[in-house]
KEDO-121284 format. One record per residue (C-alpha): residue number from 0; y, z, x. Coordinates in steps of 0.2 Angstrom, whole numbers, always signed. Layout:
residues N
<resi: NUM; yy: Y; zz: Z; xx: X>;
...
end
This chain:
residues 292
<resi: 0; yy: -178; zz: -202; xx: -56>;
<resi: 1; yy: -164; zz: -209; xx: -46>;
<resi: 2; yy: -167; zz: -225; xx: -37>;
<resi: 3; yy: -176; zz: -221; xx: -20>;
<resi: 4; yy: -164; zz: -233; xx: -10>;
<resi: 5; yy: -149; zz: -225; xx: -17>;
<resi: 6; yy: -155; zz: -207; xx: -14>;
<resi: 7; yy: -148; zz: -196; xx: -1>;
<resi: 8; yy: -158; zz: -192; xx: +14>;
<resi: 9; yy: -162; zz: -174; xx: +7>;
<resi: 10; yy: -169; zz: -182; xx: -9>;
<resi: 11; yy: -180; zz: -194; xx: +1>;
<resi: 12; yy: -187; zz: -180; xx: +12>;
<resi: 13; yy: -190; zz: -169; xx: -3>;
<resi: 14; yy: -199; zz: -183; xx: -13>;
<resi: 15; yy: -210; zz: -188; xx: +2>;
<resi: 16; yy: -212; zz: -171; xx: +11>;
<resi: 17; yy: -230; zz: -167; xx: +5>;
<resi: 18; yy: -236; zz: -184; xx: +11>;
<resi: 19; yy: -229; zz: -184; xx: +28>;
<resi: 20; yy: -239; zz: -182; xx: +44>;
<resi: 21; yy: -237; zz: -166; xx: +54>;
<resi: 22; yy: -225; zz: -174; xx: +67>;
<resi: 23; yy: -214; zz: -182; xx: +53>;
<resi: 24; yy: -215; zz: -165; xx: +44>;
<resi: 25; yy: -208; zz: -156; xx: +59>;
<resi: 26; yy: -194; zz: -169; xx: +59>;
<resi: 27; yy: -191; zz: -167; xx: +41>;
<resi: 28; yy: -190; zz: -148; xx: +42>;
<resi: 29; yy: -178; zz: -149; xx: +57>;
<resi: 30; yy: -167; zz: -161; xx: +48>;
<resi: 31; yy: -166; zz: -152; xx: +32>;
<resi: 32; yy: -163; zz: -135; xx: +40>;
<resi: 33; yy: -151; zz: -140; xx: +54>;
<resi: 34; yy: -142; zz: -155; xx: +48>;
<resi: 35; yy: -126; zz: -150; xx: +56>;
<resi: 36; yy: -134; zz: -150; xx: +73>;
<resi: 37; yy: -143; zz: -167; xx: +69>;
<resi: 38; yy: -126; zz: -175; xx: +64>;
<resi: 39; yy: -121; zz: -174; xx: +83>;
<resi: 40; yy: -138; zz: -179; xx: +90>;
<resi: 41; yy: -145; zz: -195; xx: +97>;
<resi: 42; yy: -163; zz: -201; xx: +93>;
<resi: 43; yy: -168; zz: -195; xx: +110>;
<resi: 44; yy: -160; zz: -178; xx: +108>;
<resi: 45; yy: -168; zz: -175; xx: +91>;
<resi: 46; yy: -185; zz: -181; xx: +98>;
<resi: 47; yy: -183; zz: -168; xx: +112>;
<resi: 48; yy: -178; zz: -154; xx: +100>;
<resi: 49; yy: -194; zz: -157; xx: +89>;
<resi: 50; yy: -205; zz: -161; xx: +103>;
<resi: 51; yy: -210; zz: -179; xx: +98>;
<resi: 52; yy: -207; zz: -196; xx: +105>;
<resi: 53; yy: -191; zz: -206; xx: +102>;
<resi: 54; yy: -201; zz: -219; xx: +93>;
<resi: 55; yy: -207; zz: -206; xx: +81>;
<resi: 56; yy: -189; zz: -202; xx: +76>;
<resi: 57; yy: -186; zz: -221; xx: +73>;
<resi: 58; yy: -202; zz: -223; xx: +63>;
<resi: 59; yy: -198; zz: -207; xx: +53>;
<resi: 60; yy: -181; zz: -214; xx: +48>;
<resi: 61; yy: -190; zz: -230; xx: +42>;
<resi: 62; yy: -202; zz: -220; xx: +32>;
<resi: 63; yy: -188; zz: -213; xx: +23>;
<resi: 64; yy: -182; zz: -231; xx: +19>;
<resi: 65; yy: -168; zz: -233; xx: +32>;
<resi: 66; yy: -168; zz: -248; xx: +44>;
<resi: 67; yy: -167; zz: -236; xx: +58>;
<resi: 68; yy: -161; zz: -219; xx: +65>;
<resi: 69; yy: -142; zz: -224; xx: +65>;
<resi: 70; yy: -143; zz: -227; xx: +46>;
<resi: 71; yy: -151; zz: -210; xx: +43>;
<resi: 72; yy: -138; zz: -202; xx: +55>;
<resi: 73; yy: -124; zz: -210; xx: +45>;
<resi: 74; yy: -131; zz: -202; xx: +29>;
<resi: 75; yy: -132; zz: -185; xx: +37>;
<resi: 76; yy: -114; zz: -186; xx: +43>;
<resi: 77; yy: -108; zz: -191; xx: +26>;
<resi: 78; yy: -115; zz: -175; xx: +19>;
<resi: 79; yy: -107; zz: -165; xx: +33>;
<resi: 80; yy: -90; zz: -173; xx: +31>;
<resi: 81; yy: -90; zz: -170; xx: +12>;
<resi: 82; yy: -94; zz: -151; xx: +15>;
<resi: 83; yy: -80; zz: -150; xx: +28>;
<resi: 84; yy: -68; zz: -158; xx: +16>;
<resi: 85; yy: -72; zz: -146; xx: +2>;
<resi: 86; yy: -68; zz: -132; xx: +14>;
<resi: 87; yy: -52; zz: -138; xx: +23>;
<resi: 88; yy: -45; zz: -149; xx: +9>;
<resi: 89; yy: -44; zz: -138; xx: -6>;
<resi: 90; yy: -40; zz: -146; xx: -23>;
<resi: 91; yy: -21; zz: -149; xx: -26>;
<resi: 92; yy: -11; zz: -136; xx: -35>;
<resi: 93; yy: +2; zz: -138; xx: -48>;
<resi: 94; yy: +19; zz: -140; xx: -42>;
<resi: 95; yy: +24; zz: -124; xx: -51>;
<resi: 96; yy: +11; zz: -114; xx: -42>;
<resi: 97; yy: +18; zz: -100; xx: -31>;
<resi: 98; yy: +8; zz: -105; xx: -16>;
<resi: 99; yy: +15; zz: -123; xx: -18>;
<resi: 100; yy: +33; zz: -116; xx: -19>;
<resi: 101; yy: +31; zz: -105; xx: -4>;
<resi: 102; yy: +23; zz: -119; xx: +6>;
<resi: 103; yy: +37; zz: -131; xx: +1>;
<resi: 104; yy: +50; zz: -118; xx: +6>;
<resi: 105; yy: +42; zz: -114; xx: +23>;
<resi: 106; yy: +40; zz: -133; xx: +27>;
<resi: 107; yy: +58; zz: -136; xx: +23>;
<resi: 108; yy: +65; zz: -121; xx: +33>;
<resi: 109; yy: +54; zz: -126; xx: +48>;
<resi: 110; yy: +61; zz: -143; xx: +47>;
<resi: 111; yy: +79; zz: -136; xx: +47>;
<resi: 112; yy: +75; zz: -125; xx: +62>;
<resi: 113; yy: +69; zz: -140; xx: +72>;
<resi: 114; yy: +84; zz: -150; xx: +68>;
<resi: 115; yy: +95; zz: -136; xx: +76>;
<resi: 116; yy: +89; zz: -141; xx: +93>;
<resi: 117; yy: +92; zz: -160; xx: +89>;
<resi: 118; yy: +110; zz: -157; xx: +84>;
<resi: 119; yy: +114; zz: -145; xx: +98>;
<resi: 120; yy: +111; zz: -151; xx: +116>;
<resi: 121; yy: +108; zz: -139; xx: +129>;
<resi: 122; yy: +125; zz: -141; xx: +137>;
<resi: 123; yy: +134; zz: -136; xx: +121>;
<resi: 124; yy: +122; zz: -121; xx: +119>;
<resi: 125; yy: +125; zz: -115; xx: +137>;
<resi: 126; yy: +144; zz: -116; xx: +134>;
<resi: 127; yy: +143; zz: -106; xx: +118>;
<resi: 128; yy: +132; zz: -93; xx: +125>;
<resi: 129; yy: +142; zz: -91; xx: +141>;
<resi: 130; yy: +158; zz: -89; xx: +131>;
<resi: 131; yy: +151; zz: -75; xx: +120>;
<resi: 132; yy: +141; zz: -66; xx: +135>;
<resi: 133; yy: +157; zz: -65; xx: +145>;
<resi: 134; yy: +168; zz: -59; xx: +131>;
<resi: 135; yy: +177; zz: -42; xx: +131>;
<resi: 136; yy: +173; zz: -40; xx: +113>;
<resi: 137; yy: +164; zz: -50; xx: +100>;
<resi: 138; yy: +168; zz: -51; xx: +81>;
<resi: 139; yy: +157; zz: -60; xx: +69>;
<resi: 140; yy: +167; zz: -65; xx: +53>;
<resi: 141; yy: +158; zz: -70; xx: +37>;
<resi: 142; yy: +158; zz: -70; xx: +19>;
<resi: 143; yy: +146; zz: -70; xx: +4>;
<resi: 144; yy: +128; zz: -70; xx: +9>;
<resi: 145; yy: +132; zz: -73; xx: +27>;
<resi: 146; yy: +139; zz: -56; xx: +29>;
<resi: 147; yy: +122; zz: -48; xx: +31>;
<resi: 148; yy: +118; zz: -61; xx: +45>;
<resi: 149; yy: +134; zz: -58; xx: +54>;
<resi: 150; yy: +131; zz: -39; xx: +54>;
<resi: 151; yy: +113; zz: -41; xx: +60>;
<resi: 152; yy: +119; zz: -52; xx: +74>;
<resi: 153; yy: +133; zz: -39; xx: +79>;
<resi: 154; yy: +121; zz: -25; xx: +78>;
<resi: 155; yy: +109; zz: -33; xx: +89>;
<resi: 156; yy: +122; zz: -35; xx: +103>;
<resi: 157; yy: +129; zz: -18; xx: +100>;
<resi: 158; yy: +112; zz: -10; xx: +102>;
<resi: 159; yy: +111; zz: -18; xx: +119>;
<resi: 160; yy: +127; zz: -12; xx: +125>;
<resi: 161; yy: +140; zz: -25; xx: +121>;
<resi: 162; yy: +156; zz: -22; xx: +111>;
<resi: 163; yy: +152; zz: -31; xx: +95>;
<resi: 164; yy: +155; zz: -29; xx: +76>;
<resi: 165; yy: +154; zz: -39; xx: +60>;
<resi: 166; yy: +168; zz: -41; xx: +48>;
<resi: 167; yy: +167; zz: -47; xx: +30>;
<resi: 168; yy: +179; zz: -56; xx: +18>;
<resi: 169; yy: +189; zz: -40; xx: +13>;
<resi: 170; yy: +207; zz: -43; xx: +19>;
<resi: 171; yy: +210; zz: -25; xx: +24>;
<resi: 172; yy: +194; zz: -25; xx: +34>;
<resi: 173; yy: +199; zz: -41; xx: +42>;
<resi: 174; yy: +216; zz: -35; xx: +46>;
<resi: 175; yy: +210; zz: -19; xx: +54>;
<resi: 176; yy: +197; zz: -28; xx: +65>;
<resi: 177; yy: +208; zz: -43; xx: +70>;
<resi: 178; yy: +224; zz: -32; xx: +74>;
<resi: 179; yy: +215; zz: -26; xx: +89>;
<resi: 180; yy: +212; zz: -43; xx: +96>;
<resi: 181; yy: +216; zz: -45; xx: +114>;
<resi: 182; yy: +213; zz: -58; xx: +128>;
<resi: 183; yy: +195; zz: -60; xx: +132>;
<resi: 184; yy: +189; zz: -57; xx: +114>;
<resi: 185; yy: +179; zz: -70; xx: +105>;
<resi: 186; yy: +178; zz: -72; xx: +86>;
<resi: 187; yy: +162; zz: -81; xx: +79>;
<resi: 188; yy: +162; zz: -87; xx: +61>;
<resi: 189; yy: +145; zz: -87; xx: +52>;
<resi: 190; yy: +146; zz: -99; xx: +38>;
<resi: 191; yy: +132; zz: -100; xx: +25>;
<resi: 192; yy: +142; zz: -107; xx: +10>;
<resi: 193; yy: +151; zz: -123; xx: +5>;
<resi: 194; yy: +168; zz: -118; xx: +10>;
<resi: 195; yy: +174; zz: -102; xx: +18>;
<resi: 196; yy: +192; zz: -100; xx: +19>;
<resi: 197; yy: +193; zz: -82; xx: +24>;
<resi: 198; yy: +182; zz: -86; xx: +40>;
<resi: 199; yy: +194; zz: -101; xx: +44>;
<resi: 200; yy: +209; zz: -89; xx: +43>;
<resi: 201; yy: +200; zz: -77; xx: +54>;
<resi: 202; yy: +197; zz: -90; xx: +67>;
<resi: 203; yy: +215; zz: -97; xx: +65>;
<resi: 204; yy: +222; zz: -79; xx: +68>;
<resi: 205; yy: +211; zz: -77; xx: +83>;
<resi: 206; yy: +217; zz: -93; xx: +91>;
<resi: 207; yy: +235; zz: -88; xx: +88>;
<resi: 208; yy: +231; zz: -72; xx: +98>;
<resi: 209; yy: +224; zz: -82; xx: +112>;
<resi: 210; yy: +206; zz: -78; xx: +109>;
<resi: 211; yy: +191; zz: -90; xx: +110>;
<resi: 212; yy: +183; zz: -95; xx: +94>;
<resi: 213; yy: +166; zz: -101; xx: +89>;
<resi: 214; yy: +157; zz: -105; xx: +72>;
<resi: 215; yy: +139; zz: -107; xx: +66>;
<resi: 216; yy: +140; zz: -119; xx: +51>;
<resi: 217; yy: +131; zz: -133; xx: +42>;
<resi: 218; yy: +146; zz: -143; xx: +37>;
<resi: 219; yy: +156; zz: -152; xx: +50>;
<resi: 220; yy: +170; zz: -157; xx: +38>;
<resi: 221; yy: +177; zz: -141; xx: +31>;
<resi: 222; yy: +191; zz: -129; xx: +36>;
<resi: 223; yy: +181; zz: -118; xx: +48>;
<resi: 224; yy: +178; zz: -132; xx: +61>;
<resi: 225; yy: +197; zz: -135; xx: +63>;
<resi: 226; yy: +198; zz: -118; xx: +71>;
<resi: 227; yy: +182; zz: -117; xx: +81>;
<resi: 228; yy: +183; zz: -120; xx: +100>;
<resi: 229; yy: +163; zz: -120; xx: +100>;
<resi: 230; yy: +152; zz: -125; xx: +86>;
<resi: 231; yy: +133; zz: -122; xx: +83>;
<resi: 232; yy: +128; zz: -135; xx: +70>;
<resi: 233; yy: +115; zz: -129; xx: +58>;
<resi: 234; yy: +109; zz: -143; xx: +46>;
<resi: 235; yy: +106; zz: -136; xx: +29>;
<resi: 236; yy: +94; zz: -150; xx: +23>;
<resi: 237; yy: +92; zz: -153; xx: +4>;
<resi: 238; yy: +96; zz: -140; xx: -9>;
<resi: 239; yy: +79; zz: -133; xx: -10>;
<resi: 240; yy: +82; zz: -124; xx: +7>;
<resi: 241; yy: +92; zz: -110; xx: -1>;
<resi: 242; yy: +108; zz: -116; xx: +7>;
<resi: 243; yy: +101; zz: -115; xx: +24>;
<resi: 244; yy: +102; zz: -96; xx: +25>;
<resi: 245; yy: +85; zz: -95; xx: +34>;
<resi: 246; yy: +90; zz: -108; xx: +47>;
<resi: 247; yy: +107; zz: -99; xx: +49>;
<resi: 248; yy: +98; zz: -82; xx: +51>;
<resi: 249; yy: +86; zz: -89; xx: +64>;
<resi: 250; yy: +100; zz: -98; xx: +73>;
<resi: 251; yy: +111; zz: -82; xx: +74>;
<resi: 252; yy: +97; zz: -71; xx: +80>;
<resi: 253; yy: +92; zz: -84; xx: +93>;
<resi: 254; yy: +110; zz: -86; xx: +99>;
<resi: 255; yy: +112; zz: -67; xx: +101>;
<resi: 256; yy: +96; zz: -65; xx: +110>;
<resi: 257; yy: +101; zz: -79; xx: +122>;
<resi: 258; yy: +118; zz: -70; xx: +124>;
<resi: 259; yy: +110; zz: -53; xx: +127>;
<resi: 260; yy: +99; zz: -61; xx: +141>;
<resi: 261; yy: +114; zz: -69; xx: +150>;
<resi: 262; yy: +125; zz: -53; xx: +148>;
<resi: 263; yy: +111; zz: -42; xx: +154>;
<resi: 264; yy: +108; zz: -53; xx: +170>;
<resi: 265; yy: +127; zz: -53; xx: +173>;
<resi: 266; yy: +129; zz: -34; xx: +171>;
<resi: 267; yy: +114; zz: -31; xx: +183>;
<resi: 268; yy: +122; zz: -42; xx: +196>;
<resi: 269; yy: +138; zz: -33; xx: +194>;
<resi: 270; yy: +129; zz: -16; xx: +196>;
<resi: 271; yy: +120; zz: -22; xx: +211>;
<resi: 272; yy: +137; zz: -27; xx: +219>;
<resi: 273; yy: +144; zz: -10; xx: +215>;
<resi: 274; yy: +129; zz: -2; xx: +223>;
<resi: 275; yy: +131; zz: -12; xx: +239>;
<resi: 276; yy: +149; zz: -8; xx: +240>;
<resi: 277; yy: +146; zz: +10; xx: +238>;
<resi: 278; yy: +132; zz: +10; xx: +251>;
<resi: 279; yy: +143; zz: +1; xx: +263>;
<resi: 280; yy: +157; zz: +14; xx: +260>;
<resi: 281; yy: +145; zz: +28; xx: +263>;
<resi: 282; yy: +137; zz: +21; xx: +278>;
<resi: 283; yy: +151; zz: +13; xx: +288>;
<resi: 284; yy: +157; zz: +26; xx: +300>;
<resi: 285; yy: +175; zz: +19; xx: +302>;
<resi: 286; yy: +179; zz: +23; xx: +284>;
<resi: 287; yy: +180; zz: +40; xx: +275>;
<resi: 288; yy: +191; zz: +53; xx: +269>;
<resi: 289; yy: +192; zz: +61; xx: +287>;
<resi: 290; yy: +197; zz: +45; xx: +295>;
<resi: 291; yy: +215; zz: +42; xx: +299>;
end
């Protein structure tokens, strides 16, 4: 049999239960059955729950071999803590386990997304959003995997009434889209790779046409940044982050949502002004087709 002094409170109760007095037995049964509650009780609270004196709780603890109730309470709390850790701190998994890989990727992409706010102060974001929201037409230029992101951003704005389109790396497609550039247009480069010369050429052509340009990119030392009037910096993090495509997607969609919100407000204000102008025309008696 295990040494009594080193036994847990449960073992001590089990060994002495049959020889306990009725009041001690009520305490023992309560402690065994509701130890989670007891872990947060004072001696007085436990005494009240079992309908005994506080001194009885202290003597019960001493009967079990503890100097006093605080030592019994510490033993009970140790068991509760072990059980909680077993539930909320599962055994570590192998680094090649799919769950570990998934969690690692999510953690890295979450860190990348948070870094976007660090690297892009509110003033820069406001300037970029205003430039796109006030554009006559918006073109999103991209290549490689970023083409899908550019197309998704363009579709989002197009569905909300803005003139927007995505163009890929095909020279013919670029030529057709860029040949129609005019004042008030904005070309946005969406960059998801190391070096994207076709995007840089699109921005350079747009600037030559007198259009504003912007870029969403992770590298600040490539060709694209030379031709971008406004830049949304998207840190890619370490290589494990899949070239930062998740962060790039999140940033692009957050940007167009902000643009849509601003453009919607502006269009509503314009509409209200038009309504007021029409109302004044219709109600002012000094104007109208019959007035000389």
